[in-house]
C-alpha positions, 0 to 999 in steps of 0.5 A: 090887607096886612102888610109884611115885609120881604128880604129887601125890606120892600113892603108887600101883601101877606097873600103874595108872601105866602103864596110865592109871587114875591119881587125880589128885585133884580138878582143880578144888579143887586149882586152887581153893587154888592160886588162892587162894595165888597170890591171897595171894602176890600180895597181898603182893607188892604190899604189899611194893611199896607199902610200898616208893614209901612210903619212896621217896617220903618220902625224895623229899620229905625232899631235895627239901625239903633242896634247897628250904631250901639255895636259900632260905639261899644267896638270903637270904645273896646278899641280905644281902650286897648291902645 
């Protein structure tokens, strides 16, 4: 008897495949496992985005702080020159 594989990579006889009597497993269970895997992947993706946004905010805050300090220093220098 010739061996074939179904969609879940299970060995089945080719006669079963042709006649439509293939057991594809428990679709509810398979779907539930897929949902859990998808949720874990999405959660990981969101955490990565959150971490990137935190770093971006820290860099942005540092740049703005540097710009404000530079403007304050320039203003202090101009005031000192006028006196």
